[in-house]
N, C-alpha and C positions, 0 to 999 in steps of 0.2 A: 598369449595363451593359445596353445595348440589344441586341436580337437582330437579327443580320444574316441575310438570306436570299439565296440564290443559285439560279439556275435549275438543276434537276437535269441532270446530264451535263456541267456546266461546271466550271471550276476552283473549288476551295474558296476562299472570300473572307475567311475568318477568319484569325486569327493564333495560332499555337501557340508560346507563350513557354516559358521555363524553369519558370515558376510559373503558377498560376492567375491571379494579379494581372497578369501580363504577357501573358496570352492574351486573345483576342477570339473568342467563339464565333460560329459561323455554321452554318446548317442549310439543306438544300435546301428550296425553296418547296414546301409541301404542295399537293395538288390542292384547290382551293377551289371551292365552289358559286358559280355566277354570281349576281350581284346580283339580288335579287328572286325567286330560285328557291326553291321549297319545300324544306324539309329532310325528305326522305323516306328512311326506312331500310326495308330489306326483311328481314323476320325469317322464317327458315325452320327447320324441324326438322332438315333434312339438313345436311351439312357446308357451310361457307361457299363453297367452290369450286363447288358444285352450281349456285348461283344465277348465278354469273359465267359458267360454261360454258353453261348452258341459256338464261338470259335476258339475258346481257350486262351484268348489274348488277355494278359494281366491288366487289371483295371488302370494301373498307373501308366499304361501305354496307350490308353484310349482317351480321345478328346470327344466329348459329346454333351448332350443335354444332361444336366445334373439335377438331382433332387435337392430340395432345401433342407437344411439342418439347423438346429439351434442348440445352444448350451443350456442345460438346466442344472440347477443346484439340487442336491439330494442329501439325505442323512449321511450316507457313506462317502460323500464327495460329489463331484460333478459328473455329468454324463452328456453324451451327444444324442440328441433325439431327432429322428427323421420326421419331417413334416409332410403333410399331404399336398404338396405343391412343388412346382419346378422352380429351381433357382436360376438356371441359365437354360435358355432354349437355343440350341445350336442349330440354327436354320437361317438362311438368308444373310442379312447383315451381321448376325451374331456369329456366324462361322469364322470369318477372318479374325474377329475380335477374340474369340475363344482360342483359336490357334495361337495368336500372338500372346495371349495371357499365359498359355502353357509352355510354348517353346521359344517365344521371343524372336521369331524370324518367320519369313515366308517359307512355305513348303516348296520343294522342287518337283514334287509329284502330287497331283491332286486328281481325284476321280469323282464324278457325280452323275446324277441321272434325272435331275429335275430342276425347276427354277430356283428352288431353295439352295442349290449348290452354285449358282451363277457367281456370286461374290467370291466364294472360295476359289473357284477356278480362275477368276480374274486376278485375285490376290497372289496366286501361285507364281513364284519366281520374282515377284516385285517388279520394279521398273528396270532392273539391270541383269537379272539372272535368267538363264534359259530354264524352262520348266516343261514337264510333260503334263498337259491338261487333257484329261481323258473323259469323254462323255459316253456313258453307256445308254444306248437308245433302246428303250423297251417297246419294241414294235412288232412283237409276234405273240398273238394271243394263244397260239397252239402250243408253243414251247414253254411259255411262262404266262405273261399277260401283257396286254397292250395298253400303255398309258402315255400317249403323246400329249394328251391334254394335261396341262400343268408343267409342260416342259418346252413350251413354245419359245420363250425368251432365251433359254439356254441353247436350244437348237439353232436359233438365229445367230447367237453370239459365237457358237462353235464354228459355224460356217463362215461368218464374217472374219474371225480371227485365225482360221485354219487350225483349230484344235483337232486332236485325234478323236474320232467318233467310232464306236463299235456298235453295230446293229445286231441285236439278238436274232433277228430274222435272217440276215445275210451272212453274219460272221461266226455264229455259234451253231455247232451241230446239235448239241444237247445242253439243256440247263439242268443241273443237278439240284434236286430239292434239299433243303437243309434239314 
């Protein structure tokens, strides 16, 4: 049985029969990347809607902490309800797991700025692929803010593993506010 697709917002093109064998499934066409475009995912510690609201990156291209949801029955059918708690906290050990859950492979480019990104940078490239591991060092309280505290482990790992480090103090002329 082949999968039929139809344009979102148009009429369902499948067939709902009395049994599965008498039915023909159809799904709305997913958003697809244009031919030849790179497959870039934006991974953030904050919730996934943060990147969409701030940077205009579609939610499905963002890996990050997620809110918990649940299914609830209702008079007119079921609905998805947002809960007042986190489902996945995308930090530390959770980052590589969440990346693997979403893309099923190691990233080849990873950037971070605190100890919560150490495992993600270590995971980048896996054991056999080259990878760009980039550490942004927040070391200039005049241009932005200085927070080396909370980044001691990743700073040490970057130096020990020859990862690329970018100092806000020494490498950036200006930090643009969002």
